[in-house]
N, C-alpha and C positions, 0 to 999 in steps of 0.2 A: 755532252753535259746532260745530266739528268736533273729534271725540275722536281721540286717537292709540291704535292698537291695539297692545299688547305681548303676544307670545306666548311662553309659558314653554317650557323644554325638555321638560318633561313633556307639555305640550299638543301640542308637535311630534311627540313620539314617539306620542302617541295619534292624531293625524292621519295619521301614516304607516301605522298599523295598520288603517285603515278601508279598506272596499271602495272602489274608484275613483269610483264613481257617488255613493256617500254623502259621501266626502271633498269632492267638488265642491260638493255642497249645503251642507255645513258650512262650507266656506271663503266661499262667497257670503253666508251669513248672518252670519258673523263680520265680513266686510268691511263689511256693511250697518250694523253697529253704530258705525262711525265717524260717521254722520250723526246718531246719537242712540241710546244704549245702552238706554234704557227704551222698548222697542217691544213689539209683540205677540209673546208667547212668552217673554219675560224675566220671571222671577219672583224675588222675594227669598227666600232660604233661612232656615230657623229652626234652632234647637238649636245643635249644635256648629258649624254653618256659618253662623251669623248674621253678616251683614255682607257675605256673598257672594250672588251671583245665579246663576241657571241659565237656560239658553237651551235650549228643547226643539226638537229636530229629529227627528221621528218617534221611534224607540226610542233615540236618542243624545242626549247632554246635553253642554253646554259650560258649565263652571263658571268664573264670572267674578268680578273685583273691579272695581267702578266707582268711580273717584275723580273726583268733579266739580270739586274744587279744581284738580287738575293736569290735568284734561280727558284722562284716560287710561282705557282699559279694558284691564285685564290678563286674558288668557285663561290659566287656570291648569290646567285639565285638560279632556280631551276624550275620550269614550268611551261604551260602551254603558251604558244606564240601570242595568243590574244591577251594574256594576263600578265606575262613575266615582266613586262616594262612598267607596270604601274607601281 
């Protein structure tokens, strides 16, 4: 099953603020989620972020919502690990 990737406006702004070489790596990893969102590096979050997942790419994080019923992966935020959870 192929998942549809939906990128929020906040995530697009986060991507635009990344250095070009990092942005390229992040976009490639996000695109790979269409083949299956539960892959190496994707972890479930806890606490106030329960129900969401994170994708680790070096010092950067992508915050995701995976909806298996709809077959979608919503990319909610992209940013450096020190500020992406704020």
